[in-house]
Structures are given as structure tokens and as C-alpha cells.
A tleap script that builds the chain and sets N, CA, C and O, in Angstrom:
source leaprc.protein.ff14SB
mol = sequence {
  NMET PHE LYS ARG ILE ASP HIE VAL ALA LEU
  ASP VAL ALA ASP ILE ASP ARG SER ILE THR
  PHE TYR GLU THR LEU PHE GLY CYS LYS HIE
  TYR TYR ASN GLN LEU THR GLY GLY GLY LEU
  ARG ILE ALA TYR LEU ARG SER GLY ASP THR
  VAL LEU GLU LEU VAL ASN ARG ASP ALA GLY
  GLY MET ASN GLY PHE HIE PHE CYS PHE GLU
  SER ASP ASP PHE ASP GLY ASP VAL ALA ARG
  LEU THR GLU ALA GLY ILE GLU ALA MET THR
  PRO PRO HIE ASP THR ASP ALA ARG GLU PRO
  ARG GLU LYS GLY TRP ARG ARG VAL VAL PHE
  LYS GLY PRO ASP GLY GLU ALA ILE GLU PHE
  ARG CGLY
}
set mol.1.N position { 6.417 -51.735 -20.384 }
set mol.1.CA position { 5.011 -52.067 -20.731 }
set mol.1.C position { 5.514 -52.345 -22.194 }
set mol.1.O position { 6.673 -52.096 -22.524 }
set mol.2.N position { 4.529 -52.903 -23.103 }
set mol.2.CA position { 4.971 -53.498 -24.340 }
set mol.2.C position { 4.655 -52.225 -25.530 }
set mol.2.O position { 3.627 -51.555 -25.630 }
set mol.3.N position { 5.730 -52.163 -26.253 }
set mol.3.CA position { 5.873 -50.863 -26.972 }
set mol.3.C position { 5.432 -51.095 -28.685 }
set mol.3.O position { 5.113 -50.122 -29.368 }
set mol.4.N position { 5.455 -52.107 -29.094 }
set mol.4.CA position { 5.058 -52.299 -30.481 }
set mol.4.C position { 5.087 -54.086 -30.778 }
set mol.4.O position { 5.588 -54.874 -29.975 }
set mol.5.N position { 4.574 -54.413 -31.823 }
set mol.5.CA position { 4.965 -55.714 -32.543 }
set mol.5.C position { 6.181 -55.640 -32.920 }
set mol.5.O position { 6.693 -54.801 -33.662 }
set mol.6.N position { 6.715 -56.652 -32.331 }
set mol.6.CA position { 8.033 -56.626 -32.915 }
set mol.6.C position { 8.613 -58.007 -33.983 }
set mol.6.O position { 9.760 -58.158 -34.401 }
set mol.7.N position { 7.477 -58.849 -34.219 }
set mol.7.CA position { 7.564 -59.935 -35.385 }
set mol.7.C position { 6.046 -60.934 -35.546 }
set mol.7.O position { 5.231 -60.965 -34.624 }
set mol.8.N position { 5.914 -61.425 -36.369 }
set mol.8.CA position { 5.379 -62.197 -36.675 }
set mol.8.C position { 5.983 -63.277 -37.134 }
set mol.8.O position { 7.022 -63.146 -37.782 }
set mol.9.N position { 5.355 -64.739 -36.842 }
set mol.9.CA position { 6.080 -65.626 -37.330 }
set mol.9.C position { 5.313 -66.783 -38.191 }
set mol.9.O position { 4.155 -66.977 -37.822 }
set mol.10.N position { 5.622 -67.318 -38.921 }
set mol.10.CA position { 5.018 -68.595 -39.914 }
set mol.10.C position { 5.691 -69.760 -39.891 }
set mol.10.O position { 6.907 -69.620 -40.016 }
set mol.11.N position { 5.251 -71.004 -39.757 }
set mol.11.CA position { 5.657 -72.009 -40.138 }
set mol.11.C position { 5.331 -72.154 -41.805 }
set mol.11.O position { 4.269 -71.891 -42.370 }
set mol.12.N position { 6.344 -72.559 -42.283 }
set mol.12.CA position { 6.450 -72.765 -43.931 }
set mol.12.C position { 7.094 -73.997 -44.472 }
set mol.12.O position { 8.144 -74.443 -44.009 }
set mol.13.N position { 6.426 -74.548 -45.484 }
set mol.13.CA position { 6.964 -75.754 -45.962 }
set mol.13.C position { 8.474 -75.505 -46.689 }
set mol.13.O position { 9.335 -76.365 -46.506 }
set mol.14.N position { 8.706 -74.612 -47.311 }
set mol.14.CA position { 10.261 -74.328 -48.176 }
set mol.14.C position { 10.312 -73.063 -47.781 }
set mol.14.O position { 9.539 -72.309 -48.373 }
set mol.15.N position { 11.046 -72.561 -46.889 }
set mol.15.CA position { 11.861 -71.619 -46.523 }
set mol.15.C position { 12.209 -70.561 -47.625 }
set mol.15.O position { 11.772 -69.414 -47.720 }
set mol.16.N position { 13.257 -71.333 -48.579 }
set mol.16.CA position { 13.450 -70.540 -49.931 }
set mol.16.C position { 12.624 -70.110 -50.275 }
set mol.16.O position { 12.656 -68.880 -50.267 }
set mol.17.N position { 11.464 -70.713 -50.753 }
set mol.17.CA position { 10.519 -70.109 -51.566 }
set mol.17.C position { 9.461 -69.038 -51.003 }
set mol.17.O position { 8.863 -68.169 -51.637 }
set mol.18.N position { 9.410 -69.291 -49.870 }
set mol.18.CA position { 8.899 -68.190 -48.821 }
set mol.18.C position { 9.509 -66.776 -48.915 }
set mol.18.O position { 8.854 -65.737 -48.994 }
set mol.19.N position { 11.051 -66.897 -48.892 }
set mol.19.CA position { 11.976 -65.985 -48.760 }
set mol.19.C position { 11.609 -64.854 -49.982 }
set mol.19.O position { 11.345 -63.653 -49.923 }
set mol.20.N position { 11.724 -65.834 -51.144 }
set mol.20.CA position { 11.711 -65.204 -52.588 }
set mol.20.C position { 10.209 -64.609 -52.594 }
set mol.20.O position { 10.007 -63.446 -52.943 }
set mol.21.N position { 9.122 -65.510 -52.170 }
set mol.21.CA position { 7.831 -64.619 -52.162 }
set mol.21.C position { 7.347 -63.534 -51.555 }
set mol.21.O position { 6.380 -62.832 -51.850 }
set mol.22.N position { 8.325 -63.442 -50.433 }
set mol.22.CA position { 7.832 -61.734 -49.588 }
set mol.22.C position { 8.964 -60.909 -50.010 }
set mol.22.O position { 8.760 -59.734 -49.705 }
set mol.23.N position { 10.052 -61.091 -50.583 }
set mol.23.CA position { 11.230 -60.206 -51.208 }
set mol.23.C position { 10.293 -59.954 -52.472 }
set mol.23.O position { 9.876 -58.820 -52.707 }
set mol.24.N position { 10.069 -60.721 -53.040 }
set mol.24.CA position { 9.418 -60.509 -54.495 }
set mol.24.C position { 8.142 -59.758 -54.864 }
set mol.24.O position { 8.019 -58.940 -55.776 }
set mol.25.N position { 7.134 -60.209 -53.928 }
set mol.25.CA position { 5.916 -59.542 -53.996 }
set mol.25.C position { 5.511 -58.565 -53.154 }
set mol.25.O position { 4.686 -57.738 -53.543 }
set mol.26.N position { 6.198 -58.509 -51.493 }
set mol.26.CA position { 5.690 -57.560 -50.327 }
set mol.26.C position { 7.413 -56.709 -50.403 }
set mol.26.O position { 7.480 -55.828 -49.546 }
set mol.27.N position { 8.054 -56.777 -50.822 }
set mol.27.CA position { 9.310 -56.055 -50.704 }
set mol.27.C position { 9.840 -56.207 -49.433 }
set mol.27.O position { 10.388 -55.208 -48.967 }
set mol.28.N position { 9.818 -56.946 -48.936 }
set mol.28.CA position { 10.773 -57.827 -47.480 }
set mol.28.C position { 12.225 -58.017 -48.089 }
set mol.28.O position { 12.529 -58.320 -49.243 }
set mol.29.N position { 13.087 -57.741 -46.933 }
set mol.29.CA position { 14.321 -57.729 -47.225 }
set mol.29.C position { 15.084 -59.022 -46.200 }
set mol.29.O position { 15.417 -58.932 -45.018 }
set mol.30.N position { 15.160 -59.753 -46.778 }
set mol.30.CA position { 16.097 -61.048 -46.008 }
set mol.30.C position { 17.111 -61.063 -45.190 }
set mol.30.O position { 18.103 -61.545 -45.736 }
set mol.31.N position { 17.327 -60.655 -43.832 }
set mol.31.CA position { 18.735 -59.885 -43.318 }
set mol.31.C position { 19.514 -60.659 -42.474 }
set mol.31.O position { 20.573 -60.292 -41.966 }
set mol.32.N position { 18.741 -62.208 -42.268 }
set mol.32.CA position { 19.121 -63.036 -41.381 }
set mol.32.C position { 18.859 -64.511 -41.301 }
set mol.32.O position { 17.756 -64.917 -41.664 }
set mol.33.N position { 20.000 -65.571 -40.749 }
set mol.33.CA position { 19.176 -66.789 -41.157 }
set mol.33.C position { 19.973 -67.370 -39.452 }
set mol.33.O position { 21.137 -67.190 -39.096 }
set mol.34.N position { 18.834 -68.088 -38.676 }
set mol.34.CA position { 19.520 -68.680 -37.502 }
set mol.34.C position { 18.775 -70.395 -37.791 }
set mol.34.O position { 17.692 -70.573 -38.349 }
set mol.35.N position { 19.795 -71.637 -37.182 }
set mol.35.CA position { 20.017 -72.904 -37.436 }
set mol.35.C position { 20.425 -73.259 -36.065 }
set mol.35.O position { 21.542 -73.104 -35.570 }
set mol.36.N position { 19.396 -73.744 -35.532 }
set mol.36.CA position { 19.135 -74.344 -34.176 }
set mol.36.C position { 20.207 -75.729 -33.852 }
set mol.36.O position { 20.801 -76.446 -34.657 }
set mol.37.N position { 20.184 -75.759 -32.757 }
set mol.37.CA position { 20.792 -76.733 -32.353 }
set mol.37.C position { 19.826 -78.226 -32.712 }
set mol.37.O position { 20.351 -79.326 -32.884 }
set mol.38.N position { 18.446 -77.985 -32.769 }
set mol.38.CA position { 17.674 -78.857 -33.023 }
set mol.38.C position { 17.383 -79.212 -34.224 }
set mol.38.O position { 16.585 -80.105 -34.510 }
set mol.39.N position { 18.283 -78.244 -35.341 }
set mol.39.CA position { 17.779 -78.663 -36.540 }
set mol.39.C position { 16.896 -77.722 -36.998 }
set mol.39.O position { 16.627 -77.812 -38.196 }
set mol.40.N position { 16.280 -76.694 -36.269 }
set mol.40.CA position { 15.136 -75.739 -36.871 }
set mol.40.C position { 15.956 -74.394 -37.393 }
set mol.40.O position { 16.723 -73.653 -36.778 }
set mol.41.N position { 15.392 -74.363 -39.069 }
set mol.41.CA position { 16.079 -73.032 -39.647 }
set mol.41.C position { 14.744 -71.913 -39.660 }
set mol.41.O position { 13.557 -72.197 -39.821 }
set mol.42.N position { 15.335 -70.597 -39.442 }
set mol.42.CA position { 14.646 -69.422 -38.968 }
set mol.42.C position { 15.114 -68.711 -39.872 }
set mol.42.O position { 16.342 -68.732 -39.964 }
set mol.43.N position { 14.352 -67.847 -40.843 }
set mol.43.CA position { 15.093 -67.090 -41.685 }
set mol.43.C position { 14.271 -65.694 -41.238 }
set mol.43.O position { 13.058 -65.747 -41.036 }
set mol.44.N position { 14.895 -64.656 -41.123 }
set mol.44.CA position { 14.228 -63.116 -40.486 }
set mol.44.C position { 14.417 -62.152 -42.110 }
set mol.44.O position { 15.403 -61.756 -42.732 }
set mol.45.N position { 12.803 -62.055 -42.356 }
set mol.45.CA position { 12.646 -60.672 -43.026 }
set mol.45.C position { 12.364 -59.434 -42.541 }
set mol.45.O position { 11.839 -59.512 -41.430 }
set mol.46.N position { 12.510 -58.281 -42.949 }
set mol.46.CA position { 12.109 -57.188 -42.543 }
set mol.46.C position { 11.267 -56.086 -43.143 }
set mol.46.O position { 11.627 -55.423 -44.115 }
set mol.47.N position { 10.419 -55.972 -42.668 }
set mol.47.CA position { 9.310 -54.714 -43.468 }
set mol.47.C position { 9.105 -53.641 -42.585 }
set mol.47.O position { 8.437 -53.573 -41.553 }
set mol.48.N position { 9.848 -52.757 -43.215 }
set mol.48.CA position { 9.729 -51.480 -42.027 }
set mol.48.C position { 10.546 -51.695 -40.822 }
set mol.48.O position { 11.735 -52.008 -40.768 }
set mol.49.N position { 9.615 -51.449 -39.748 }
set mol.49.CA position { 10.191 -51.887 -38.272 }
set mol.49.C position { 9.821 -53.091 -38.012 }
set mol.49.O position { 10.390 -53.529 -37.012 }
set mol.50.N position { 8.875 -54.036 -38.649 }
set mol.50.CA position { 8.367 -55.182 -38.268 }
set mol.50.C position { 9.183 -56.391 -38.702 }
set mol.50.O position { 9.907 -56.231 -39.684 }
set mol.51.N position { 9.169 -57.239 -38.275 }
set mol.51.CA position { 10.384 -58.774 -38.503 }
set mol.51.C position { 9.016 -59.670 -39.204 }
set mol.51.O position { 7.934 -59.630 -38.620 }
set mol.52.N position { 9.155 -60.349 -40.302 }
set mol.52.CA position { 8.632 -61.698 -40.357 }
set mol.52.C position { 9.467 -62.495 -40.369 }
set mol.52.O position { 10.458 -62.177 -41.027 }
set mol.53.N position { 9.491 -63.872 -39.683 }
set mol.53.CA position { 10.053 -64.671 -39.095 }
set mol.53.C position { 9.477 -66.178 -39.906 }
set mol.53.O position { 8.296 -66.524 -39.878 }
set mol.54.N position { 10.346 -66.790 -40.460 }
set mol.54.CA position { 9.737 -67.675 -41.384 }
set mol.54.C position { 10.580 -69.127 -40.555 }
set mol.54.O position { 11.779 -69.045 -40.288 }
set mol.55.N position { 9.740 -70.436 -40.210 }
set mol.55.CA position { 10.322 -71.483 -39.864 }
set mol.55.C position { 9.734 -72.110 -40.256 }
set mol.55.O position { 8.521 -72.135 -40.467 }
set mol.56.N position { 11.202 -73.293 -40.570 }
set mol.56.CA position { 10.873 -74.781 -41.522 }
set mol.56.C position { 9.678 -75.526 -40.155 }
set mol.56.O position { 9.736 -75.644 -38.931 }
set mol.57.N position { 8.866 -75.817 -41.033 }
set mol.57.CA position { 7.648 -76.445 -40.830 }
set mol.57.C position { 8.103 -77.959 -40.012 }
set mol.57.O position { 7.622 -78.277 -38.925 }
set mol.58.N position { 9.064 -78.754 -40.731 }
set mol.58.CA position { 9.173 -79.991 -40.365 }
set mol.58.C position { 10.183 -80.227 -39.615 }
set mol.58.O position { 10.713 -81.338 -39.623 }
set mol.59.N position { 10.618 -79.231 -38.843 }
set mol.59.CA position { 11.565 -79.235 -37.821 }
set mol.59.C position { 10.810 -78.866 -36.519 }
set mol.59.O position { 11.433 -78.596 -35.493 }
set mol.60.N position { 9.513 -78.857 -36.577 }
set mol.60.CA position { 8.900 -78.485 -35.536 }
set mol.60.C position { 9.053 -76.990 -34.846 }
set mol.60.O position { 10.141 -76.602 -34.419 }
set mol.61.N position { 8.317 -76.502 -34.806 }
set mol.61.CA position { 8.411 -74.904 -34.383 }
set mol.61.C position { 7.867 -74.570 -33.238 }
set mol.61.O position { 8.281 -75.092 -32.203 }
set mol.62.N position { 6.822 -73.622 -33.219 }
set mol.62.CA position { 5.577 -73.133 -32.652 }
set mol.62.C position { 4.254 -73.625 -32.838 }
set mol.62.O position { 3.316 -73.156 -32.193 }
set mol.63.N position { 4.111 -74.536 -33.675 }
set mol.63.CA position { 3.385 -75.052 -34.232 }
set mol.63.C position { 2.396 -73.660 -34.946 }
set mol.63.O position { 1.459 -73.097 -34.380 }
set mol.64.N position { 2.855 -73.405 -36.094 }
set mol.64.CA position { 2.219 -72.564 -37.312 }
set mol.64.C position { 2.023 -71.102 -36.925 }
set mol.64.O position { 2.079 -70.329 -37.881 }
set mol.65.N position { 1.842 -70.646 -35.925 }
set mol.65.CA position { 2.087 -69.059 -36.160 }
set mol.65.C position { 2.025 -68.530 -34.536 }
set mol.65.O position { 1.294 -69.006 -33.667 }
set mol.66.N position { 3.012 -67.396 -34.372 }
set mol.66.CA position { 2.851 -66.621 -33.016 }
set mol.66.C position { 3.475 -64.864 -33.790 }
set mol.66.O position { 3.877 -64.402 -34.858 }
set mol.67.N position { 3.228 -64.507 -32.588 }
set mol.67.CA position { 3.445 -63.029 -32.666 }
set mol.67.C position { 4.434 -62.631 -31.016 }
set mol.67.O position { 4.319 -63.215 -29.939 }
set mol.68.N position { 5.198 -61.661 -31.305 }
set mol.68.CA position { 6.038 -61.160 -30.703 }
set mol.68.C position { 6.158 -59.512 -30.419 }
set mol.68.O position { 6.508 -58.558 -31.113 }
set mol.69.N position { 5.652 -59.679 -28.938 }
set mol.69.CA position { 5.426 -57.995 -28.621 }
set mol.69.C position { 7.086 -57.559 -28.022 }
set mol.69.O position { 7.584 -58.411 -27.286 }
set mol.70.N position { 7.962 -56.259 -28.309 }
set mol.70.CA position { 8.500 -56.094 -27.762 }
set mol.70.C position { 8.291 -54.900 -26.751 }
set mol.70.O position { 7.640 -53.863 -26.872 }
set mol.71.N position { 9.197 -55.477 -25.525 }
set mol.71.CA position { 8.874 -54.950 -23.926 }
set mol.71.C position { 9.803 -54.182 -23.336 }
set mol.71.O position { 10.798 -54.836 -23.025 }
set mol.72.N position { 9.870 -52.753 -22.994 }
set mol.72.CA position { 10.714 -51.817 -22.603 }
set mol.72.C position { 10.920 -52.131 -21.071 }
set mol.72.O position { 11.686 -51.433 -20.406 }
set mol.73.N position { 10.075 -53.426 -20.393 }
set mol.73.CA position { 10.188 -53.533 -18.879 }
set mol.73.C position { 10.130 -55.202 -18.991 }
set mol.73.O position { 9.086 -55.716 -18.590 }
set mol.74.N position { 11.123 -56.039 -19.480 }
set mol.74.CA position { 10.655 -57.224 -19.696 }
set mol.74.C position { 10.264 -58.003 -17.941 }
set mol.74.O position { 9.267 -58.578 -17.505 }
set mol.75.N position { 11.385 -57.704 -17.433 }
set mol.75.CA position { 10.905 -58.165 -15.957 }
set mol.75.C position { 9.464 -58.127 -15.268 }
set mol.75.O position { 8.699 -58.949 -14.762 }
set mol.76.N position { 9.485 -56.929 -15.478 }
set mol.76.CA position { 7.539 -56.323 -14.979 }
set mol.76.C position { 6.649 -56.673 -15.863 }
set mol.76.O position { 5.615 -57.067 -15.321 }
set mol.77.N position { 6.624 -56.692 -17.049 }
set mol.77.CA position { 6.230 -57.277 -17.883 }
set mol.77.C position { 5.898 -59.232 -17.332 }
set mol.77.O position { 4.830 -59.750 -17.007 }
set mol.78.N position { 6.809 -59.640 -17.397 }
set mol.78.CA position { 6.495 -61.325 -16.454 }
set mol.78.C position { 6.249 -61.299 -15.782 }
set mol.78.O position { 5.578 -62.267 -15.425 }
set mol.79.N position { 6.469 -60.226 -14.833 }
set mol.79.CA position { 5.747 -60.285 -13.231 }
set mol.79.C position { 4.199 -60.297 -13.421 }
set mol.79.O position { 3.418 -61.138 -12.975 }
set mol.80.N position { 3.928 -59.255 -14.133 }
set mol.80.CA position { 2.310 -59.006 -14.372 }
set mol.80.C position { 1.490 -59.935 -15.008 }
set mol.80.O position { 0.301 -60.139 -14.765 }
set mol.81.N position { 2.318 -60.588 -15.988 }
set mol.81.CA position { 1.400 -61.929 -16.691 }
set mol.81.C position { 1.538 -63.069 -16.015 }
set mol.81.O position { 0.708 -63.949 -16.242 }
set mol.82.N position { 2.462 -63.286 -15.170 }
set mol.82.CA position { 2.287 -64.163 -14.062 }
set mol.82.C position { 1.254 -63.721 -13.374 }
set mol.82.O position { 0.206 -64.366 -13.408 }
set mol.83.N position { 1.347 -62.617 -12.670 }
set mol.83.CA position { 0.400 -62.679 -11.275 }
set mol.83.C position { -0.961 -62.573 -12.062 }
set mol.83.O position { -1.884 -62.921 -11.326 }
set mol.84.N position { -1.339 -62.245 -13.186 }
set mol.84.CA position { -2.429 -62.562 -13.600 }
set mol.84.C position { -2.602 -64.018 -14.204 }
set mol.84.O position { -3.411 -64.208 -15.113 }
set mol.85.N position { -1.977 -64.844 -13.784 }
set mol.85.CA position { -2.380 -65.985 -13.881 }
set mol.85.C position { -2.394 -66.889 -15.380 }
set mol.85.O position { -2.940 -67.953 -15.671 }
set mol.86.N position { -1.524 -65.934 -16.175 }
set mol.86.CA position { -1.251 -66.454 -17.814 }
set mol.86.C position { -0.468 -67.472 -17.587 }
set mol.86.O position { 0.181 -67.338 -16.549 }
set mol.87.N position { -0.280 -68.438 -18.160 }
set mol.87.CA position { 0.389 -69.442 -18.220 }
set mol.87.C position { 1.618 -69.412 -19.370 }
set mol.87.O position { 1.367 -69.143 -20.544 }
set mol.88.N position { 2.907 -69.706 -18.917 }
set mol.88.CA position { 4.111 -69.459 -19.197 }
set mol.88.C position { 4.354 -70.901 -20.133 }
set mol.88.O position { 4.103 -72.022 -19.691 }
set mol.89.N position { 4.895 -70.630 -21.520 }
set mol.89.CA position { 4.805 -71.640 -22.261 }
set mol.89.C position { 6.325 -72.171 -22.388 }
set mol.89.O position { 6.519 -73.355 -22.660 }
set mol.90.N position { 7.594 -71.115 -22.152 }
set mol.90.CA position { 8.832 -71.109 -21.707 }
set mol.90.C position { 9.038 -70.533 -20.520 }
set mol.90.O position { 8.198 -69.767 -20.049 }
set mol.91.N position { 10.219 -70.839 -19.867 }
set mol.91.CA position { 10.809 -69.713 -19.154 }
set mol.91.C position { 11.400 -68.640 -19.549 }
set mol.91.O position { 11.920 -68.841 -20.646 }
set mol.92.N position { 11.590 -67.423 -19.105 }
set mol.92.CA position { 12.445 -66.621 -19.568 }
set mol.92.C position { 13.402 -66.908 -19.867 }
set mol.92.O position { 13.811 -67.741 -19.058 }
set mol.93.N position { 14.534 -66.603 -21.073 }
set mol.93.CA position { 15.810 -66.939 -21.174 }
set mol.93.C position { 16.341 -65.906 -22.430 }
set mol.93.O position { 15.792 -65.162 -23.243 }
set mol.94.N position { 17.366 -66.202 -22.185 }
set mol.94.CA position { 18.465 -65.202 -22.937 }
set mol.94.C position { 18.287 -65.716 -24.282 }
set mol.94.O position { 18.171 -66.935 -24.409 }
set mol.95.N position { 18.243 -64.867 -25.439 }
set mol.95.CA position { 18.060 -64.910 -26.761 }
set mol.95.C position { 19.546 -64.229 -27.522 }
set mol.95.O position { 20.339 -63.371 -27.134 }
set mol.96.N position { 19.464 -65.131 -28.868 }
set mol.96.CA position { 20.161 -64.208 -29.663 }
set mol.96.C position { 20.132 -63.207 -30.244 }
set mol.96.O position { 18.988 -63.036 -30.665 }
set mol.97.N position { 21.137 -61.979 -30.662 }
set mol.97.CA position { 20.731 -60.768 -31.072 }
set mol.97.C position { 20.849 -60.858 -32.419 }
set mol.97.O position { 21.893 -61.304 -32.894 }
set mol.98.N position { 19.756 -60.431 -33.270 }
set mol.98.CA position { 19.648 -60.444 -34.234 }
set mol.98.C position { 20.411 -59.465 -35.164 }
set mol.98.O position { 20.964 -59.626 -36.252 }
set mol.99.N position { 20.232 -58.310 -34.287 }
set mol.99.CA position { 20.942 -56.959 -34.426 }
set mol.99.C position { 21.065 -56.415 -33.537 }
set mol.99.O position { 20.500 -56.624 -32.463 }
set mol.100.N position { 22.188 -55.223 -33.916 }
set mol.100.CA position { 22.926 -55.091 -32.594 }
set mol.100.C position { 21.990 -54.526 -31.029 }
set mol.100.O position { 22.346 -54.732 -29.869 }
set mol.101.N position { 20.729 -53.777 -31.503 }
set mol.101.CA position { 19.903 -53.275 -30.490 }
set mol.101.C position { 19.417 -54.463 -29.738 }
set mol.101.O position { 18.820 -54.190 -28.696 }
set mol.102.N position { 19.535 -55.660 -30.022 }
set mol.102.CA position { 18.854 -56.733 -29.136 }
set mol.102.C position { 19.758 -57.389 -28.285 }
set mol.102.O position { 19.439 -58.428 -27.707 }
set mol.103.N position { 21.224 -56.691 -28.123 }
set mol.103.CA position { 22.203 -57.552 -27.755 }
set mol.103.C position { 21.581 -57.477 -26.245 }
set mol.103.O position { 21.230 -56.400 -25.763 }
set mol.104.N position { 21.496 -58.490 -25.669 }
set mol.104.CA position { 21.368 -58.736 -24.145 }
set mol.104.C position { 19.758 -58.877 -23.886 }
set mol.104.O position { 19.354 -58.914 -22.724 }
set mol.105.N position { 18.937 -58.948 -24.869 }
set mol.105.CA position { 17.493 -59.398 -24.780 }
set mol.105.C position { 17.380 -60.497 -24.184 }
set mol.105.O position { 18.162 -61.445 -24.262 }
set mol.106.N position { 16.160 -60.410 -23.401 }
set mol.106.CA position { 15.518 -62.122 -22.872 }
set mol.106.C position { 14.116 -62.237 -23.738 }
set mol.106.O position { 13.336 -61.370 -24.134 }
set mol.107.N position { 14.124 -63.314 -23.832 }
set mol.107.CA position { 12.545 -63.802 -24.645 }
set mol.107.C position { 11.990 -64.842 -23.458 }
set mol.107.O position { 12.575 -65.540 -22.630 }
set mol.108.N position { 10.481 -64.595 -23.792 }
set mol.108.CA position { 9.586 -65.904 -22.834 }
set mol.108.C position { 8.108 -65.653 -24.173 }
set mol.108.O position { 7.886 -64.803 -25.035 }
set mol.109.N position { 7.194 -67.262 -23.568 }
set mol.109.CA position { 6.409 -67.261 -24.558 }
set mol.109.C position { 5.113 -67.780 -23.177 }
set mol.109.O position { 5.247 -68.599 -22.268 }
set mol.110.N position { 4.074 -67.013 -23.497 }
set mol.110.CA position { 2.934 -67.345 -23.193 }
set mol.110.C position { 1.887 -67.599 -23.609 }
set mol.110.O position { 1.590 -67.413 -24.789 }
set mol.111.N position { 0.960 -68.161 -22.587 }
set mol.111.CA position { -0.414 -68.999 -23.532 }
set mol.111.C position { -1.299 -68.004 -23.421 }
set mol.111.O position { -1.451 -67.467 -22.324 }
set mol.112.N position { -2.151 -67.521 -24.723 }
set mol.112.CA position { -2.962 -66.820 -24.753 }
set mol.112.C position { -4.130 -67.447 -24.471 }
set mol.112.O position { -3.940 -68.662 -24.411 }
set mol.113.N position { -5.493 -67.075 -24.231 }
set mol.113.CA position { -6.586 -67.587 -23.885 }
set mol.113.C position { -7.008 -68.743 -24.894 }
set mol.113.O position { -7.686 -69.690 -24.495 }
set mol.114.N position { -6.523 -68.618 -26.411 }
set mol.114.CA position { -7.086 -69.884 -27.119 }
set mol.114.C position { -5.741 -70.563 -27.381 }
set mol.114.O position { -5.362 -71.080 -28.432 }
set mol.115.N position { -5.242 -70.483 -26.478 }
set mol.115.CA position { -3.854 -71.185 -26.627 }
set mol.115.C position { -2.933 -70.433 -27.551 }
set mol.115.O position { -1.900 -71.095 -27.655 }
set mol.116.N position { -2.873 -69.377 -28.233 }
set mol.116.CA position { -1.855 -68.858 -28.775 }
set mol.116.C position { -0.805 -68.589 -28.246 }
set mol.116.O position { -0.755 -68.193 -27.081 }
set mol.117.N position { 0.203 -68.747 -28.972 }
set mol.117.CA position { 1.619 -68.328 -28.313 }
set mol.117.C position { 1.602 -66.881 -28.714 }
set mol.117.O position { 1.141 -66.369 -29.734 }
set mol.118.N position { 2.256 -66.288 -27.598 }
set mol.118.CA position { 2.483 -64.867 -27.231 }
set mol.118.C position { 4.037 -64.357 -26.700 }
set mol.118.O position { 4.394 -64.074 -25.557 }
set mol.119.N position { 4.690 -64.352 -27.769 }
set mol.119.CA position { 6.225 -64.057 -26.995 }
set mol.119.C position { 6.284 -62.740 -26.532 }
set mol.119.O position { 5.367 -61.949 -26.751 }
set mol.120.N position { 7.194 -62.473 -25.971 }
set mol.120.CA position { 7.728 -61.267 -26.018 }
set mol.120.C position { 9.370 -60.863 -25.621 }
set mol.120.O position { 9.803 -61.815 -24.971 }
set mol.121.N position { 10.154 -60.086 -25.734 }
set mol.121.CA position { 11.355 -59.636 -25.835 }
set mol.121.C position { 11.400 -58.678 -25.220 }
set mol.121.O position { 10.397 -57.968 -25.148 }
set mol.122.N position { 12.455 -58.372 -24.639 }
set mol.122.CA position { 13.399 -56.881 -24.129 }
set mol.122.C position { 14.549 -57.097 -23.256 }
set mol.122.O position { 15.225 -56.140 -22.877 }
savepdb mol mol.pdb
quit
């Protein structure tokens, strides 16, 4: 079942400017960078137990915004949403660990009722 919201992701025009903005004004802590094979740059900031994921807009990401739940039964949750007829935008797949607790996690993205991207990991 879903335990908590793991992260919220925003497409931004200037990642460095956004990192400074959220660190300076909101007390977030920048802790991880990722550069994908497709040239997508992602910066991860933490606020308490929640992560703010900043994605460079020009490289094309998930189109503006998505949020992610943490699952403690990944395969069961994938099956439950699939059986309910919810459309998957990506297949379940392995993901990079941003921190030790995420080692071995998998990821999937489903489409919400208004076309929003709903990711979950576990």
C-alpha cells in the first residue's frame, strides 16, 4: 500500500537558479544530481522527509509536474492499479538509488483521471 508522498517534481527553466531559490528561501537541502543518457538534468532537494525534484524543462521530462508515492508493496500496487484499468505511462522498471534506502527499488508511472502523471516507487 502507499505509505507517503515521496517527492514532487517540477520542470524548471534554470535548475541552478531554482536550487538557490528553494535552499535560500525554503530551507531545502540539495543532495543529489542526475544526468540521464538523454541529457535530462535532475536535481534533488530535501525538505524533511519529502523530496523536491527539479527537472530541466528544455530536455523534456514528464511535462511540467508529477508527484510520487512510496509503496511498501510495489508489485501488489502495480497489479491493483492495472486491474482497476488505470493506464500505465511507463512499464515497471529498475531505478537508480538516490540514497541507500532506495537500493533495489523499482518505479512505474500511471496516468491519473485528468492525464496527470502519478509515479510510485518501492
